[in-house]
VMD Tcl script that builds the backbone (N, CA, C; Angstrom):
set m [mol new atoms 297]
animate dup $m
set s [atomselect $m all]
$s set {name element resname resid chain x y z} {
  {N N MET 1 A 0.828 -1.184 0.000}
  {CA C MET 1 A 0.000 0.000 0.000}
  {C C MET 1 A 0.877 1.254 0.000}
  {N N VAL 2 A 0.430 2.248 -0.726}
  {CA C VAL 2 A 1.138 3.525 -0.757}
  {C C VAL 2 A 0.392 4.502 0.156}
  {N N SER 3 A 1.132 5.365 0.823}
  {CA C SER 3 A 0.523 6.330 1.728}
  {C C SER 3 A 0.482 7.710 1.092}
  {N N GLU 4 A -0.385 8.559 1.605}
  {CA C GLU 4 A -0.435 9.941 1.118}
  {C C GLU 4 A 0.895 10.626 1.367}
  {N N GLU 5 A 1.528 10.305 2.474}
  {CA C GLU 5 A 2.836 10.895 2.788}
  {C C GLU 5 A 3.865 10.571 1.703}
  {N N GLU 6 A 3.868 9.327 1.228}
  {CA C GLU 6 A 4.784 8.931 0.159}
  {C C GLU 6 A 4.475 9.696 -1.131}
  {N N VAL 7 A 3.198 9.884 -1.400}
  {CA C VAL 7 A 2.790 10.621 -2.603}
  {C C VAL 7 A 3.266 12.059 -2.511}
  {N N TRP 8 A 3.028 12.717 -1.370}
  {CA C TRP 8 A 3.472 14.110 -1.210}
  {C C TRP 8 A 4.988 14.218 -1.349}
  {N N LYS 9 A 5.720 13.261 -0.785}
  {CA C LYS 9 A 7.182 13.271 -0.880}
  {C C LYS 9 A 7.629 13.169 -2.342}
  {N N ALA 10 A 6.984 12.292 -3.112}
  {CA C ALA 10 A 7.322 12.149 -4.532}
  {C C ALA 10 A 6.965 13.416 -5.305}
  {N N LEU 11 A 5.832 14.018 -4.982}
  {CA C LEU 11 A 5.426 15.248 -5.674}
  {C C LEU 11 A 6.404 16.384 -5.404}
  {N N LYS 12 A 6.985 16.387 -4.227}
  {CA C LYS 12 A 7.943 17.446 -3.870}
  {C C LYS 12 A 9.192 17.390 -4.763}
  {N N GLU 13 A 9.440 16.241 -5.370}
  {CA C GLU 13 A 10.602 16.080 -6.252}
  {C C GLU 13 A 10.375 16.686 -7.640}
  {N N ILE 14 A 9.131 16.965 -7.990}
  {CA C ILE 14 A 8.828 17.473 -9.331}
  {C C ILE 14 A 8.954 18.985 -9.313}
  {N N VAL 15 A 9.774 19.502 -10.206}
  {CA C VAL 15 A 10.116 20.923 -10.227}
  {C C VAL 15 A 9.535 21.602 -11.467}
  {N N ASP 16 A 8.927 22.751 -11.243}
  {CA C ASP 16 A 8.477 23.592 -12.361}
  {C C ASP 16 A 9.736 24.203 -12.968}
  {N N PRO 17 A 10.082 23.858 -14.209}
  {CA C PRO 17 A 11.341 24.320 -14.794}
  {C C PRO 17 A 11.402 25.829 -15.036}
  {N N GLU 18 A 10.266 26.479 -15.149}
  {CA C GLU 18 A 10.273 27.922 -15.372}
  {C C GLU 18 A 10.554 28.698 -14.093}
  {N N ILE 19 A 10.216 28.109 -12.938}
  {CA C ILE 19 A 10.371 28.812 -11.664}
  {C C ILE 19 A 11.446 28.165 -10.806}
  {N N ASP 20 A 11.846 26.948 -11.143}
  {CA C ASP 20 A 12.857 26.187 -10.419}
  {C C ASP 20 A 12.468 25.968 -8.960}
  {N N ALA 21 A 11.217 25.556 -8.761}
  {CA C ALA 21 A 10.726 25.222 -7.428}
  {C C ALA 21 A 9.775 24.039 -7.561}
  {N N SER 22 A 9.645 23.276 -6.484}
  {CA C SER 22 A 8.783 22.096 -6.535}
  {C C SER 22 A 7.320 22.494 -6.644}
  {N N LEU 23 A 6.543 21.606 -7.245}
  {CA C LEU 23 A 5.109 21.853 -7.375}
  {C C LEU 23 A 4.460 22.004 -6.006}
  {N N VAL 24 A 4.955 21.262 -5.032}
  {CA C VAL 24 A 4.412 21.339 -3.675}
  {C C VAL 24 A 4.720 22.701 -3.065}
  {N N ASP 25 A 5.981 23.142 -3.151}
  {CA C ASP 25 A 6.356 24.437 -2.575}
  {C C ASP 25 A 5.658 25.597 -3.273}
  {N N LEU 26 A 5.358 25.423 -4.535}
  {CA C LEU 26 A 4.628 26.461 -5.262}
  {C C LEU 26 A 3.143 26.496 -4.895}
  {N N GLY 27 A 2.678 25.453 -4.237}
  {CA C GLY 27 A 1.265 25.403 -3.873}
  {C C GLY 27 A 0.375 24.999 -5.032}
  {N N LEU 28 A 0.939 24.285 -5.999}
  {CA C LEU 28 A 0.169 23.868 -7.169}
  {C C LEU 28 A -0.631 22.589 -6.927}
  {N N ILE 29 A -0.322 21.880 -5.852}
  {CA C ILE 29 A -1.051 20.654 -5.537}
  {C C ILE 29 A -2.156 21.005 -4.549}
  {N N TYR 30 A -3.395 20.811 -4.976}
  {CA C TYR 30 A -4.550 21.155 -4.148}
  {C C TYR 30 A -5.033 19.980 -3.310}
  {N N GLU 31 A -4.909 18.774 -3.839}
  {CA C GLU 31 A -5.449 17.619 -3.126}
  {C C GLU 31 A -4.724 16.355 -3.548}
  {N N VAL 32 A -4.504 15.479 -2.578}
  {CA C VAL 32 A -3.944 14.154 -2.829}
  {C C VAL 32 A -4.837 13.162 -2.093}
  {N N ARG 33 A -5.166 12.097 -2.797}
  {CA C ARG 33 A -5.994 11.057 -2.181}
  {C C ARG 33 A -5.477 9.698 -2.657}
  {N N VAL 34 A -5.424 8.753 -1.727}
  {CA C VAL 34 A -5.050 7.383 -2.060}
  {C C VAL 34 A -6.249 6.505 -1.734}
  {N N ASP 35 A -6.768 5.827 -2.740}
  {CA C ASP 35 A -7.906 4.929 -2.567}
  {C C ASP 35 A -7.431 3.482 -2.694}
  {N N ASN 36 A -7.925 2.641 -1.827}
  {CA C ASN 36 A -7.598 1.205 -1.840}
  {C C ASN 36 A -6.108 0.934 -1.686}
  {N N GLY 37 A -5.342 1.936 -1.276}
  {CA C GLY 37 A -3.910 1.760 -1.081}
  {C C GLY 37 A -3.101 1.690 -2.353}
  {N N THR 38 A -3.782 1.752 -3.525}
  {CA C THR 38 A -3.056 1.598 -4.792}
  {C C THR 38 A -3.425 2.644 -5.850}
  {N N ASP 39 A -4.542 3.326 -5.662}
  {CA C ASP 39 A -5.020 4.278 -6.669}
  {C C ASP 39 A -4.836 5.698 -6.152}
  {N N VAL 40 A -4.114 6.496 -6.911}
  {CA C VAL 40 A -3.768 7.843 -6.473}
  {C C VAL 40 A -4.490 8.880 -7.319}
  {N N TYR 41 A -5.062 9.850 -6.628}
  {CA C TYR 41 A -5.739 10.978 -7.277}
  {C C TYR 41 A -5.032 12.244 -6.832}
  {N N VAL 42 A -4.708 13.099 -7.805}
  {CA C VAL 42 A -4.074 14.391 -7.521}
  {C C VAL 42 A -4.862 15.472 -8.230}
  {N N LYS 43 A -5.258 16.470 -7.462}
  {CA C LYS 43 A -5.882 17.666 -8.040}
  {C C LYS 43 A -4.829 18.766 -7.960}
  {N N MET 44 A -4.538 19.357 -9.111}
  {CA C MET 44 A -3.499 20.376 -9.155}
  {C C MET 44 A -3.912 21.526 -10.054}
  {N N THR 45 A -3.139 22.571 -9.972}
  {CA C THR 45 A -3.360 23.720 -10.836}
  {C C THR 45 A -2.035 24.136 -11.435}
  {N N LEU 46 A -2.080 25.183 -12.204}
  {CA C LEU 46 A -0.880 25.791 -12.766}
  {C C LEU 46 A -0.922 27.274 -12.394}
  {N N THR 47 A 0.184 27.958 -12.556}
  {CA C THR 47 A 0.208 29.363 -12.129}
  {C C THR 47 A -0.732 30.234 -12.952}
  {N N VAL 48 A -0.910 29.883 -14.234}
  {CA C VAL 48 A -1.849 30.616 -15.099}
  {C C VAL 48 A -2.513 29.622 -16.049}
  {N N PRO 49 A -3.773 29.878 -16.446}
  {CA C PRO 49 A -4.454 28.948 -17.355}
  {C C PRO 49 A -3.714 28.716 -18.670}
  {N N GLY 50 A -3.007 29.702 -19.176}
  {CA C GLY 50 A -2.298 29.553 -20.446}
  {C C GLY 50 A -0.876 29.046 -20.297}
  {N N CYS 51 A -0.557 28.441 -19.170}
  {CA C CYS 51 A 0.801 27.952 -18.900}
  {C C CYS 51 A 1.241 26.990 -20.007}
  {N N PRO 52 A 2.431 27.208 -20.561}
  {CA C PRO 52 A 2.913 26.323 -21.627}
  {C C PRO 52 A 3.213 24.901 -21.139}
  {N N LEU 53 A 3.218 24.695 -19.838}
  {CA C LEU 53 A 3.517 23.377 -19.283}
  {C C LEU 53 A 2.254 22.586 -18.942}
  {N N ILE 54 A 1.116 23.015 -19.477}
  {CA C ILE 54 A -0.165 22.411 -19.117}
  {C C ILE 54 A -0.232 20.918 -19.416}
  {N N ASN 55 A 0.487 20.442 -20.376}
  {CA C ASN 55 A 0.518 19.009 -20.667}
  {C C ASN 55 A 1.718 18.317 -20.032}
  {N N ILE 56 A 2.765 19.063 -19.808}
  {CA C ILE 56 A 4.015 18.478 -19.315}
  {C C ILE 56 A 3.972 18.172 -17.822}
  {N N LEU 57 A 3.573 19.151 -17.002}
  {CA C LEU 57 A 3.604 18.938 -15.559}
  {C C LEU 57 A 2.662 17.828 -15.096}
  {N N PRO 58 A 1.412 17.779 -15.557}
  {CA C PRO 58 A 0.567 16.652 -15.150}
  {C C PRO 58 A 1.130 15.299 -15.583}
  {N N ALA 59 A 1.740 15.249 -16.740}
  {CA C ALA 59 A 2.352 14.000 -17.208}
  {C C ALA 59 A 3.518 13.610 -16.300}
  {N N GLN 60 A 4.298 14.599 -15.863}
  {CA C GLN 60 A 5.402 14.312 -14.946}
  {C C GLN 60 A 4.881 13.793 -13.609}
  {N N VAL 61 A 3.779 14.380 -13.140}
  {CA C VAL 61 A 3.164 13.917 -11.894}
  {C C VAL 61 A 2.752 12.455 -12.043}
  {N N GLU 62 A 2.045 12.148 -13.105}
  {CA C GLU 62 A 1.587 10.779 -13.323}
  {C C GLU 62 A 2.757 9.805 -13.424}
  {N N GLU 63 A 3.755 10.191 -14.194}
  {CA C GLU 63 A 4.935 9.346 -14.393}
  {C C GLU 63 A 5.642 9.046 -13.074}
  {N N ARG 64 A 5.873 10.113 -12.289}
  {CA C ARG 64 A 6.600 9.950 -11.025}
  {C C ARG 64 A 5.814 9.087 -10.047}
  {N N LEU 65 A 4.506 9.287 -9.958}
  {CA C LEU 65 A 3.714 8.532 -9.002}
  {C C LEU 65 A 3.580 7.066 -9.400}
  {N N LYS 66 A 3.605 6.786 -10.681}
  {CA C LYS 66 A 3.553 5.392 -11.131}
  {C C LYS 66 A 4.835 4.639 -10.785}
  {N N GLU 67 A 5.896 5.374 -10.484}
  {CA C GLU 67 A 7.149 4.747 -10.077}
  {C C GLU 67 A 7.098 4.257 -8.628}
  {N N LEU 68 A 6.138 4.769 -7.846}
  {CA C LEU 68 A 6.035 4.353 -6.455}
  {C C LEU 68 A 5.566 2.903 -6.372}
  {N N GLU 69 A 6.153 2.172 -5.454}
  {CA C GLU 69 A 5.776 0.777 -5.262}
  {C C GLU 69 A 4.309 0.679 -4.862}
  {N N ASN 70 A 3.623 -0.255 -5.438}
  {CA C ASN 70 A 2.216 -0.564 -5.159}
  {C C ASN 70 A 1.201 0.386 -5.799}
  {N N VAL 71 A 1.645 1.398 -6.532}
  {CA C VAL 71 A 0.688 2.283 -7.203}
  {C C VAL 71 A 0.254 1.614 -8.503}
  {N N LYS 72 A -1.050 1.453 -8.645}
  {CA C LYS 72 A -1.591 0.834 -9.859}
  {C C LYS 72 A -2.164 1.860 -10.818}
  {N N ASN 73 A -2.884 2.837 -10.283}
  {CA C ASN 73 A -3.537 3.834 -11.128}
  {C C ASN 73 A -3.269 5.229 -10.589}
  {N N VAL 74 A -3.090 6.163 -11.521}
  {CA C VAL 74 A -2.900 7.568 -11.150}
  {C C VAL 74 A -3.840 8.398 -12.005}
  {N N ARG 75 A -4.567 9.278 -11.339}
  {CA C ARG 75 A -5.425 10.214 -12.064}
  {C C ARG 75 A -5.055 11.621 -11.619}
  {N N VAL 76 A -4.734 12.463 -12.591}
  {CA C VAL 76 A -4.369 13.848 -12.326}
  {C C VAL 76 A -5.448 14.743 -12.916}
  {N N GLU 77 A -6.004 15.575 -12.084}
  {CA C GLU 77 A -7.024 16.526 -12.524}
  {C C GLU 77 A -6.457 17.934 -12.427}
  {N N ILE 78 A -6.611 18.699 -13.509}
  {CA C ILE 78 A -6.199 20.103 -13.524}
  {C C ILE 78 A -7.425 20.950 -13.228}
  {N N THR 79 A -7.256 21.923 -12.350}
  {CA C THR 79 A -8.324 22.854 -12.037}
  {C C THR 79 A -7.768 24.266 -11.954}
  {N N PHE 80 A -8.622 25.219 -12.210}
  {CA C PHE 80 A -8.242 26.617 -12.022}
  {C C PHE 80 A -9.212 27.286 -11.057}
  {N N ASP 81 A -9.880 26.444 -10.261}
  {CA C ASP 81 A -10.829 26.942 -9.278}
  {C C ASP 81 A -10.530 26.296 -7.931}
  {N N PRO 82 A -9.964 27.019 -6.998}
  {CA C PRO 82 A -9.691 28.449 -7.060}
  {C C PRO 82 A -8.415 28.719 -7.852}
  {N N PRO 83 A -8.311 29.919 -8.391}
  {CA C PRO 83 A -7.101 30.276 -9.132}
  {C C PRO 83 A -5.883 30.295 -8.206}
  {N N TRP 84 A -4.750 29.937 -8.759}
  {CA C TRP 84 A -3.513 29.973 -7.995}
  {C C TRP 84 A -3.125 31.419 -7.721}
  {N N THR 85 A -2.600 31.669 -6.535}
  {CA C THR 85 A -2.014 32.964 -6.185}
  {C C THR 85 A -0.704 32.697 -5.461}
  {N N PRO 86 A 0.193 33.676 -5.424}
  {CA C PRO 86 A 1.465 33.486 -4.712}
  {C C PRO 86 A 1.286 33.173 -3.223}
  {N N ASP 87 A 0.133 33.477 -2.669}
  {CA C ASP 87 A -0.121 33.155 -1.265}
  {C C ASP 87 A -0.075 31.652 -1.001}
  {N N ARG 88 A -0.235 30.850 -2.029}
  {CA C ARG 88 A -0.220 29.393 -1.880}
  {C C ARG 88 A 1.200 28.838 -1.762}
  {N N MET 89 A 2.205 29.637 -2.085}
  {CA C MET 89 A 3.595 29.179 -2.020}
  {C C MET 89 A 4.007 28.938 -0.571}
  {N N SER 90 A 5.012 28.096 -0.401}
  {CA C SER 90 A 5.554 27.855 0.935}
  {C C SER 90 A 6.137 29.163 1.474}
  {N N LYS 91 A 6.228 29.228 2.765}
  {CA C LYS 91 A 6.782 30.423 3.419}
  {C C LYS 91 A 8.177 30.748 2.877}
  {N N GLU 92 A 8.980 29.702 2.691}
  {CA C GLU 92 A 10.352 29.898 2.191}
  {C C GLU 92 A 10.367 30.533 0.803}
  {N N LEU 93 A 9.493 30.064 -0.083}
  {CA C LEU 93 A 9.443 30.636 -1.438}
  {C C LEU 93 A 8.917 32.061 -1.414}
  {N N ARG 94 A 7.911 32.313 -0.583}
  {CA C ARG 94 A 7.374 33.684 -0.500}
  {C C ARG 94 A 8.470 34.625 -0.023}
  {N N GLU 95 A 9.270 34.194 0.935}
  {CA C GLU 95 A 10.371 35.026 1.414}
  {C C GLU 95 A 11.423 35.216 0.333}
  {N N LEU 96 A 11.749 34.130 -0.369}
  {CA C LEU 96 A 12.743 34.194 -1.432}
  {C C LEU 96 A 12.341 35.180 -2.525}
  {N N TYR 97 A 11.052 35.152 -2.898}
  {CA C TYR 97 A 10.560 36.024 -3.965}
  {C C TYR 97 A 9.978 37.339 -3.451}
  {N N GLY 98 A 10.033 37.563 -2.147}
  {CA C GLY 98 A 9.544 38.814 -1.586}
  {C C GLY 98 A 8.053 38.985 -1.723}
  {N N VAL 99 A 7.326 37.893 -1.578}
  {CA C VAL 99 A 5.859 37.954 -1.692}
  {C C VAL 99 A 5.249 37.950 -0.311}
}
mol reanalyze $m
mol bondsrecalc $m
mol representation Tube
mol addrep $m
């Protein structure tokens, strides 16, 4: 069985190449759920709806999570509700960028 903690740890490894920060630290991951110990659901957003990485980042999330032991299925949902704001970033990133 895979845990939500393991999923969050794996997601922290995925970096937005335009900002050079993890998706987790950027606050792009809205929800993580593990069903039946093997099926992972991730609800995420992007910094802007027209982000050029709209196909790349979700694919990276799916790819990375499928590498976790015992994960059978991964579903990634993109949402823009609520819209992302810099307030969602980790404290460290907000300090780094002066937000």
